[in-house]
Backbone as ProteinMPNN parsed JSONL, in Angstrom:
{"seq_chain_A": "XXXXXXXXXXXXXXXXXXXXXXXXXXXXXXXXXXXXXXXXXXXXXXXXXXXXXXXXXXXXXXXXX", "coords_chain_A": {"N_chain_A": [[14.219, 126.753, 148.953], [14.411, 123.675, 146.924], [12.436, 120.553, 146.528], [13.153, 117.453, 147.068], [12.97, 115.015, 144.9], [11.671, 112.558, 145.639], [9.645, 113.063, 146.874], [8.177, 115.351, 146.75], [5.63, 116.142, 145.681], [4.028, 115.341, 148.041], [5.482, 117.073, 150.102], [4.91, 119.648, 148.761], [1.93, 119.229, 148.726], [1.305, 119.501, 151.824], [2.527, 121.994, 151.786], [0.113, 123.831, 150.307], [-1.937, 123.158, 151.934], [-1.25, 124.474, 153.985], [-1.339, 126.926, 152.919], [-4.01, 127.097, 152.048], [-5.646, 126.835, 153.728], [-5.067, 129.679, 155.438], [-6.179, 131.296, 153.921], [-7.775, 133.597, 154.174], [-6.74, 135.322, 155.7], [-4.819, 138.726, 156.594], [-3.079, 139.761, 154.744], [-0.167, 140.572, 153.121], [1.114, 143.451, 150.849], [2.825, 141.701, 149.098], [2.228, 139.015, 149.727], [-0.614, 139.083, 149.189], [-0.781, 139.29, 146.412], [1.353, 136.641, 145.574], [-0.901, 134.582, 146.65], [-2.997, 135.493, 145.228], [-1.609, 134.525, 142.706], [-1.213, 131.789, 142.87], [-4.113, 130.831, 142.976], [-4.464, 131.0, 140.673], [-2.815, 129.518, 139.494], [-4.066, 126.424, 140.118], [-6.284, 126.668, 139.121], [-5.408, 126.971, 136.412], [-3.828, 124.197, 136.408], [-5.906, 122.267, 137.139], [-7.479, 122.73, 135.04], [-6.184, 122.001, 132.772], [-5.438, 119.273, 133.339], [-8.122, 117.984, 133.04], [-10.624, 119.225, 134.675], [-13.368, 120.238, 135.432], [-13.915, 124.067, 136.089], [-15.241, 126.596, 137.48], [-16.797, 128.946, 135.109], [-16.542, 131.541, 135.929], [-14.722, 132.163, 137.654], [-12.343, 131.056, 136.119], [-12.395, 132.96, 133.907], [-11.953, 135.249, 135.863], [-9.567, 134.59, 137.202], [-7.873, 135.024, 135.117], [-7.099, 137.897, 135.475], [-5.907, 138.046, 137.119], [-2.313, 139.3, 138.383]], "CA_chain_A": [[14.795, 124.881, 148.628], [13.883, 122.953, 146.185], [12.234, 119.637, 146.885], [13.456, 115.609, 146.854], [11.899, 114.445, 143.892], [10.771, 111.515, 145.784], [8.437, 113.382, 147.986], [7.926, 116.688, 146.221], [4.507, 116.114, 145.803], [3.7, 114.943, 149.735], [5.848, 118.329, 150.813], [3.962, 120.485, 148.176], [0.344, 119.333, 149.154], [1.178, 119.789, 152.696], [2.253, 123.127, 151.925], [-0.934, 124.007, 149.784], [-3.246, 123.321, 152.76], [-1.279, 125.638, 155.372], [-2.143, 128.509, 152.514], [-5.441, 127.0, 151.719], [-5.92, 126.87, 155.695], [-5.104, 130.692, 155.806], [-6.363, 132.491, 152.771], [-8.353, 135.143, 154.685], [-5.703, 136.114, 156.685], [-4.603, 139.767, 156.559], [-2.006, 139.588, 154.083], [0.887, 141.964, 153.115], [0.483, 143.435, 149.942], [3.567, 140.656, 148.55], [1.457, 138.071, 150.036], [-1.857, 139.091, 148.133], [-0.119, 138.916, 144.979], [0.997, 135.827, 145.112], [-1.996, 134.444, 146.951], [-3.616, 135.098, 143.396], [-0.777, 133.875, 141.929], [-1.299, 130.374, 143.514], [-4.962, 130.459, 142.897], [-4.759, 131.235, 139.395], [-1.975, 128.466, 138.796], [-4.124, 126.127, 140.872], [-6.976, 126.735, 138.091], [-4.326, 126.254, 135.713], [-3.458, 122.812, 136.583], [-6.964, 121.731, 137.002], [-8.483, 122.848, 133.396], [-5.0, 121.48, 131.835], [-5.517, 117.557, 133.505], [-9.676, 117.762, 132.599], [-11.264, 118.901, 135.495], [-14.161, 121.739, 135.112], [-13.569, 125.014, 136.905], [-16.402, 127.239, 137.103], [-15.993, 129.846, 134.228], [-16.237, 132.923, 136.112], [-13.599, 131.349, 138.088], [-11.308, 131.25, 135.289], [-12.743, 134.645, 133.829], [-11.995, 136.462, 137.259], [-8.711, 134.426, 137.602], [-6.581, 135.754, 134.328], [-7.103, 139.335, 135.221], [-4.751, 138.361, 138.33], [-1.039, 139.547, 137.914]], "C_chain_A": [[13.753, 124.432, 148.263], [13.331, 121.278, 147.016], [12.654, 117.999, 146.572], [12.493, 115.567, 145.86], [10.687, 113.18, 144.382], [9.916, 111.86, 146.441], [8.102, 115.006, 147.663], [6.306, 116.689, 146.184], [3.114, 116.239, 147.215], [4.198, 116.488, 150.052], [4.974, 119.599, 150.05], [2.289, 120.751, 148.705], [0.378, 120.079, 150.677], [1.067, 121.501, 152.842], [1.03, 124.242, 151.875], [-1.727, 124.28, 150.71], [-3.117, 123.828, 153.874], [-1.686, 126.363, 154.143], [-3.665, 128.423, 152.351], [-6.194, 127.69, 153.051], [-6.174, 128.833, 155.992], [-5.379, 131.933, 154.759], [-7.249, 133.684, 152.779], [-7.641, 135.35, 155.883], [-5.333, 137.336, 156.002], [-3.161, 139.775, 156.2], [-1.371, 140.977, 153.61], [0.283, 142.073, 151.598], [1.428, 141.97, 148.693], [2.336, 139.468, 148.331], [0.3, 137.758, 149.222], [-1.524, 139.225, 147.134], [0.184, 137.092, 144.535], [0.177, 134.66, 145.591], [-2.775, 134.227, 145.665], [-2.663, 134.607, 142.278], [-1.246, 132.428, 141.89], [-2.733, 130.341, 143.284], [-5.079, 130.066, 141.605], [-3.919, 129.854, 138.592], [-2.87, 127.34, 138.961], [-5.24, 125.842, 139.481], [-6.554, 125.794, 136.861], [-4.237, 124.658, 135.4], [-4.565, 121.628, 136.431], [-7.863, 121.545, 135.712], [-7.376, 121.874, 132.68], [-5.114, 120.032, 132.296], [-7.176, 117.258, 133.551], [-10.705, 118.054, 133.626], [-11.993, 119.88, 135.451], [-13.738, 122.206, 136.606], [-14.43, 125.758, 136.558], [-15.541, 128.542, 136.251], [-15.635, 130.934, 135.083], [-15.425, 132.589, 136.954], [-12.442, 131.937, 137.105], [-11.206, 132.768, 134.812], [-11.754, 135.554, 134.691], [-10.134, 135.854, 137.433], [-7.169, 134.978, 136.628], [-6.826, 137.142, 134.203], [-6.212, 139.178, 136.425], [-3.621, 138.615, 137.87], [-0.591, 138.517, 138.616]], "O_chain_A": [[12.613, 124.509, 148.722], [13.899, 120.945, 148.057], [12.192, 117.547, 145.524], [11.354, 116.022, 145.962], [9.57, 112.893, 143.953], [9.15, 110.958, 146.78], [7.765, 115.736, 148.595], [5.834, 117.544, 146.933], [2.022, 116.793, 147.344], [3.256, 117.246, 150.285], [4.421, 120.445, 150.752], [1.657, 121.777, 148.96], [-0.329, 121.069, 150.866], [0.253, 122.182, 153.466], [0.8, 125.129, 152.697], [-2.327, 125.355, 150.7], [-3.993, 123.906, 154.735], [-2.894, 126.531, 154.312], [-4.437, 129.374, 152.47], [-6.956, 128.638, 153.24], [-7.159, 129.281, 156.578], [-4.958, 133.09, 154.772], [-7.471, 134.497, 151.882], [-8.162, 135.534, 156.983], [-5.44, 137.265, 154.778], [-2.226, 139.791, 157.001], [-1.861, 142.104, 153.679], [-0.571, 141.34, 151.101], [0.852, 141.428, 147.75], [1.743, 139.121, 147.31], [0.08, 136.679, 148.672], [-2.598, 139.382, 146.553], [-0.382, 136.431, 143.664], [0.446, 133.609, 145.01], [-3.112, 133.156, 145.162], [-3.009, 134.353, 141.125], [-1.652, 131.959, 140.827], [-2.872, 129.131, 143.462], [-5.651, 129.025, 141.28], [-4.225, 129.327, 137.522], [-2.813, 126.744, 137.886], [-5.031, 124.826, 138.819], [-6.917, 124.696, 136.44], [-4.532, 124.087, 134.35], [-4.413, 120.525, 135.906], [-8.644, 120.643, 135.409], [-7.825, 120.95, 132.003], [-4.781, 119.335, 131.337], [-7.499, 116.229, 134.143], [-11.687, 117.311, 133.638], [-11.269, 120.874, 135.409], [-13.433, 121.606, 137.637], [-14.643, 125.821, 135.347], [-14.412, 128.999, 136.428], [-14.469, 131.326, 135.045], [-15.422, 133.795, 137.2], [-11.807, 132.98, 137.264], [-10.339, 133.583, 135.126], [-10.962, 136.385, 134.247], [-9.365, 136.74, 137.804], [-6.025, 135.218, 137.013], [-6.81, 137.682, 133.096], [-5.704, 140.229, 136.815], [-3.541, 138.211, 136.711], [0.604, 138.222, 138.586]]}, "name": "protein", "num_of_chains": 1, "seq": "XXXXXXXXXXXXXXXXXXXXXXXXXXXXXXXXXXXXXXXXXXXXXXXXXXXXXXXXXXXXXXXXX"}
């Protein structure tokens, strides 16, 4: 279900904090795939909005599927 536009970022922030707090959990192959996609997306967002991201992270993340 999608978020209502008036609370989209608030809800997503809370979900992202939950995910960040569980990155070291034992994940299924499917969850591991989406964990890596989520990290890559976060790097892309940071770069798109002018934030510096360590070069190694960017190079490594481009190999994630």
